[in-house]
C-alpha positions in Angstrom: 163.7 58.2 205.1 160.8 60.5 205.3 162.6 63.2 207.5 164.7 65.2 205.2 166.2 67.3 207.9 165.2 69.7 210.6 162.5 72.0 209.3 163.0 75.7 210.2 160.6 78.6 210.3 159.5 80.7 207.4 162.3 83.2 208.1 164.9 80.5 208.2 165.0 80.6 212.0 163.5 77.9 214.2 159.8 78.4 214.6 159.8 79.1 218.3 157.8 81.9 219.7 156.4 82.9 223.1 152.8 81.7 223.6 150.7 84.6 225.0 148.3 82.0 226.5 150.9 79.9 228.2 150.2 79.3 231.8 152.9 79.8 234.4 154.1 76.8 236.4 152.5 76.3 239.7 154.4 77.7 242.8 155.1 74.2 244.0 156.8 73.1 240.8 160.5 72.4 241.1 162.6 71.2 238.1 165.5 70.8 240.5 163.6 68.2 242.6 163.1 66.1 239.5 166.8 66.5 238.6 167.8 65.4 242.1 165.7 62.3 241.7 167.3 61.5 238.4 170.8 62.1 239.8 170.0 59.8 242.7 168.9 57.0 240.4 172.0 57.4 238.2 174.2 57.2 241.3 172.5 54.0 242.5 172.9 52.4 239.1 176.6 53.4 238.9 177.3 52.1 242.3 175.2 48.9 242.6 174.5 47.5 239.1 176.0 44.1 238.7 178.4 45.2 236.0 180.2 48.5 235.4 178.2 50.9 233.2 179.2 53.6 230.8 177.8 56.7 232.5 177.7 58.7 229.2 175.7 56.0 227.4 173.2 55.6 230.2 172.5 59.3 230.3 172.0 59.2 226.5 169.6 56.3 227.1 167.7 58.3 229.7 167.3 61.3 227.3 166.0 58.9 224.6 163.5 57.6 227.1 162.5 61.2 228.0 161.5 62.1 224.5 160.0 58.7 223.8 156.9 59.9 225.7 156.4 62.7 223.1 155.6 62.5 219.4 157.6 60.3 216.9 159.5 63.3 215.4 160.8 64.6 218.7 164.1 62.8 219.3 167.4 62.9 221.0 170.5 62.3 218.8 173.9 61.5 220.3 176.9 63.3 218.7 177.4 60.7 215.9 173.8 60.7 214.8 173.6 64.5 215.1 176.5 64.7 212.7 174.7 62.5 210.2 171.6 64.8 210.4 173.7 67.9 209.8 175.2 66.2 206.7 171.7 65.4 205.4 170.6 69.1 205.9 173.7 70.4 204.1 173.0 68.0 201.2 176.5 66.7 200.8 178.1 63.6 202.5 180.4 60.7 201.9 178.3 58.0 200.4 177.6 56.0 197.2 174.6 57.9 195.9 171.5 55.7 196.3 168.2 55.8 198.2 167.1 52.6 199.9 164.2 51.3 202.1 164.1 48.2 204.1 162.5 45.3 202.2 161.4 41.9 203.4 161.1 38.6 201.5 158.0 36.4 202.0 160.3 34.1 204.0 161.0 37.1 206.4 164.6 37.7 205.1 165.4 41.4 205.0 167.2 43.4 202.3 167.7 47.0 201.2 165.4 47.8 198.3 167.1 50.4 196.0 164.5 53.0 195.2 166.6 55.7 193.5 170.2 56.1 192.3 171.9 59.5 191.9 173.1 60.0 188.3 176.9 59.9 188.1 177.4 58.6 191.6 179.4 55.5 192.6 176.3 53.3 192.7 175.2 54.5 189.2 178.7 53.8 187.8 178.6 50.3 189.3 175.3 49.7 187.3 173.2 49.5 190.5 169.6 50.5 189.5 166.2 51.0 191.1 164.7 47.6 191.9 168.0 46.0 192.8 168.4 44.6 196.3 171.4 45.0 198.7 171.7 41.7 200.5 174.9 42.4 202.5 177.3 45.2 203.5 181.0 44.3 203.9 179.9 40.7 204.1 177.4 41.3 206.8 173.8 40.3 206.1 171.2 43.0 206.2 169.4 40.8 208.8 172.3 41.5 211.2 171.6 45.3 211.3 169.2 46.5 213.9 167.4 49.0 211.6 167.7 50.9 208.3 169.6 53.8 209.9 172.4 51.5 211.2 172.8 50.0 207.7 173.0 53.5 206.1 175.6 54.5 208.7 177.9 51.7 207.6 177.4 52.4 203.9 178.4 56.1 204.5 181.9 57.1 205.4 184.9 59.2 204.6 185.1 60.1 200.9 187.7 57.9 199.2 187.2 54.9 201.5 185.5 51.8 200.1 182.5 49.7 201.0 181.5 46.2 199.6 177.9 45.5 198.7 176.3 42.2 197.7 173.7 43.2 195.1 171.0 41.2 193.5 169.0 41.9 190.4 165.7 40.0 191.2 164.4 40.2 187.6 167.5 38.6 186.0 168.4 36.5 189.1 171.9 37.9 189.0 173.9 38.3 192.3 177.2 40.1 192.5 179.6 41.8 195.0 180.9 45.2 194.1 183.4 47.4 195.9 182.5 51.1 195.7 184.6 54.1 196.6 182.6 56.6 198.7 182.4 60.1 197.4 180.9 63.5 198.2 177.3 63.1 197.0 175.7 66.4 196.0 172.3 65.2 194.9 170.7 67.3 192.2 167.3 68.2 193.6 165.6 68.8 190.3 165.3 66.7 187.1 163.5 67.9 184.0 162.4 66.2 180.9 160.1 67.1 178.0 157.3 64.6 177.0 156.7 66.5 173.7 153.6 68.4 172.7 154.6 71.2 175.0 154.3 69.1 178.2 157.2 69.0 180.6 157.9 67.1 183.8 159.9 68.5 186.7 160.8 66.1 189.4 161.9 67.5 192.8 163.8 65.0 195.0 163.8 67.1 198.2 164.0 70.7 199.4 167.7 71.6 200.0 169.1 75.2 199.8 168.4 76.8 196.4 165.8 74.2 195.5 163.4 77.0 194.4 166.0 78.6 192.2 166.6 75.2 190.6 162.9 74.7 190.0 162.7 78.1 188.4 165.6 77.3 186.1 164.0 73.9 185.2 160.7 75.6 184.2 162.5 78.1 182.1 164.5 75.4 180.4 161.3 73.5 179.6 159.8 76.7 178.2 162.8 77.2 176.0 162.7 73.6 174.8 158.9 73.9 174.0 159.8 76.6 171.5 157.1 78.6 169.7 154.2 76.4 170.9 155.1 77.3 174.5 154.8 75.2 177.6 151.3 73.8 177.5 151.4 71.9 180.7 153.8 71.2 183.6 153.9 68.2 185.9 155.5 68.8 189.3 156.5 65.4 190.6 156.7 65.3 194.4 156.4 61.5 194.8 158.7 60.1 197.4 159.9 63.6 198.3 160.3 63.5 202.1 160.7 67.3 202.6 163.4 69.6 203.7 163.7 73.3 204.2 160.4 75.2 204.7 161.8 78.4 203.1 162.4 76.6 199.9 158.9 75.1 199.9 157.5 78.7 200.3 159.6 80.0 197.5 158.5 77.2 195.2 154.8 77.9 195.8 155.6 81.6 195.3 156.7 80.8 191.7 153.2 79.7 190.8 150.9 81.8 193.1 150.9 85.6 193.0 149.0 86.5 196.2 147.6 85.1 199.4 148.8 82.9 202.2 151.1 79.9 201.5 151.5 78.2 204.8 150.5 79.0 208.4 152.4 77.8 211.5 150.4 77.3 214.8 151.8 76.5 218.2 150.2 75.6 221.5 146.4 76.0 221.5 146.4 77.0 217.8 148.2 80.3 218.3 149.5 81.6 215.0 153.3 81.8 215.2 154.1 82.6 211.5 152.4 83.0 208.2 154.0 83.2 204.8 152.5 85.0 201.8 153.1 85.0 198.1 154.7 87.9 196.3 153.6 88.9 192.9 157.1 89.9 191.7 158.4 86.3 191.9 155.5 84.6 190.0 156.4 82.8 186.8 154.2 83.1 183.6 151.1 81.0 184.2 151.0 77.4 182.9 148.5 74.5 183.5 150.0 72.6 186.5 149.5 69.1 187.9 151.2 67.9 191.1 152.0 64.2 191.6 152.1 62.9 195.2 152.1 59.5 196.9 152.4 58.1 200.4 156.1 59.0 200.4 155.4 62.7 199.9 155.8 64.4 203.2 156.5 67.6 205.1 157.6 70.3 202.7 156.0 68.4 199.8 152.7 68.5 201.5 153.0 72.2 202.1 153.6 72.8 198.4 150.8 70.4 197.3 148.3 71.8 199.9 149.0 75.4 199.0 148.7 74.9 195.3 145.5 72.9 195.8 143.9 75.6 198.1 144.8 78.3 195.7 143.2 76.3 192.9 146.4 76.6 191.0 147.1 72.9 190.4 145.4 69.6 190.1 146.8 67.2 192.7 146.9 63.6 191.5 148.1 60.4 193.2 147.6 59.1 196.7 146.9 60.6 200.1 150.2 62.0 201.4 152.1 60.9 204.5 150.8 63.5 206.9 154.0 64.9 208.5 152.9 68.4 209.3 154.9 69.3 212.4 157.8 71.7 212.9 161.0 70.5 214.6 163.4 72.9 216.1 167.0 71.8 216.8 168.6 72.5 220.2 172.3 71.6 220.3 173.6 70.4 223.6 177.1 70.9 225.0 178.7 67.7 223.7 177.4 68.0 220.2 174.3 65.9 220.7 171.0 67.3 219.5 167.5 67.6 220.9 165.0 67.8 218.0 161.8 69.1 219.4 158.3 69.5 217.9 157.3 73.1 218.5 154.4 73.8 216.1 152.1 72.4 213.3 151.6 73.4 209.7 148.3 74.5 208.2 147.5 75.1 204.5 146.1 78.5 203.3 142.5 77.2 203.9 143.6 76.2 207.5 143.6 72.5 206.8 145.9 70.7 209.3 148.5 68.6 207.5 149.6 66.7 210.6 148.3 63.0 210.5 145.8 64.1 207.9 148.0 64.5 204.8 146.9 66.0 201.6 144.0 64.3 199.7 144.5 64.3 195.9 141.9 65.7 193.7 142.1 62.5 191.6 143.2 59.3 193.4 145.6 57.1 191.4 147.6 54.4 193.0 150.5 52.3 191.6 148.4 50.4 189.1 149.8 47.1 188.0 149.3 46.5 184.2 146.2 44.4 183.8 145.0 44.9 187.3 141.5 46.0 188.1 142.3 48.0 191.2 144.9 50.6 192.2 147.7 49.2 194.2 149.5 50.8 197.1 152.7 52.5 195.8 154.6 52.2 199.0 153.2 49.3 201.1 156.2 49.4 203.5 155.3 53.0 204.6 153.0 53.4 207.5 151.5 56.9 207.3 151.8 59.3 210.1 148.3 58.7 211.4 149.1 55.1 212.0 152.1 55.9 214.3 151.1 55.0 217.9 152.4 58.4 219.2 151.3 60.7 216.4 149.9 64.1 217.3 146.1 64.0 217.0 144.5 66.7 214.9 143.1 69.7 216.9 141.1 72.6 215.4 140.8 74.6 218.7 137.3 75.6 217.9 138.0 76.6 214.3 136.1 74.9 211.5 138.6 73.3 209.1 137.4 72.4 205.6 136.8 68.6 205.2 139.6 66.7 203.5 138.6 64.2 200.7 134.9 64.5 201.2 132.8 62.6 198.6 130.7 64.8 196.3 127.1 63.9 195.3 128.2 63.1 191.8 130.9 60.7 193.1 128.3 59.0 195.3 126.0 58.7 192.4 128.7 56.9 190.5 128.7 54.2 193.2 131.0 51.3 192.5 131.6 52.2 188.9 135.3 52.9 189.3 135.8 54.3 185.8 132.8 56.6 186.1 133.9 57.8 189.5 137.3 58.6 188.1 135.8 60.5 185.3 133.7 62.5 187.7 136.8 63.3 189.8 138.6 64.6 186.7 135.7 66.8 185.7 135.2 68.2 189.2 138.9 68.9 189.5 139.3 70.6 186.2 136.2 72.7 187.0 137.9 73.7 190.2 141.1 74.9 188.5 139.3 76.3 185.4 140.8 79.6 184.5 143.9 79.0 186.6 147.2 78.7 184.8 145.8 79.9 181.5 
């Protein structure tokens, strides 16, 4: 859910560069000796295992085991899964137009929790809405699927073919089975709406090709709708945005920042591989800006939020973001399978490492339940990057990175008075962005 595709370098090419400090392999090193050991083990399994084995599948399993020793975002994808990834990157595929996560009843029963529905898609036309639950696919209970990806694979298919879903509305207690015709889903990345009083909201779902152009068009449309009073404030909603293309994230920041670094990419031992900068010619007219983030904001979303925060161009409100700050480069193998390899890490303009740290909001606001006294977790089913057993630990390579989310003296003085502490956060944040966007 959170990986919106393979992220490429700032030039649109994979962020791979030679490391001037890389050490050569020792003279005794032999890759071929290791390959010979693997070939010998494979031959023994093929010859002596109690039952015949599929040699192709066993090699795929070995490659999955090879990358399992690395970080969670390095993976091996056999041809079928690689095809699904390419479809995600291209932004169009045969499906029904909804976003789901794996949910679980208090009894342990699993279901697919519908989090979003693409307007005009097959699911939308069948009156499936966020909050509904998918209990079965083609009569097969969700509990029978190994994981979320397997369930999604069954839901997807050739455009024009059909899939049956058993859907429940937990609020009304209504359960029904619907048959949906799969279609090419070209998800609109941007949704805009005016709240009145010159305040507009621009929601960005992900970062496909031309996302920056769509954001620009959305801002201009909101400015036009605001009329003579002008656009007095803009909310950029990046909640549950799992990322996408780095180039588009850079271009979106460039719409709001007229100079300085946007994102820095560092490889082994912190060597700078790439650095993107803002260009004054592309900057829109300034407007007060707030960025909304939550635990589901990852990768390119964190690059945008971190850059706007470092440039003191926007107030970031919400929850600490996911913390996916690594670069994956795709390496296609001869049979169409794909090796997705982590090659570098992202840093904000102030050299804050995103990986496993995430972006701390200026003002923390969780998913507050009406009448509740505390902020609730907006996405309790999401374990952030830093809780993954194999996550890449932060390294500063001797550089001093600015602290993330440090408590100010005024916040400490507010102690346990939540309302007073929130007021202090707002005052400090607006002080930080004073004069920006005006």
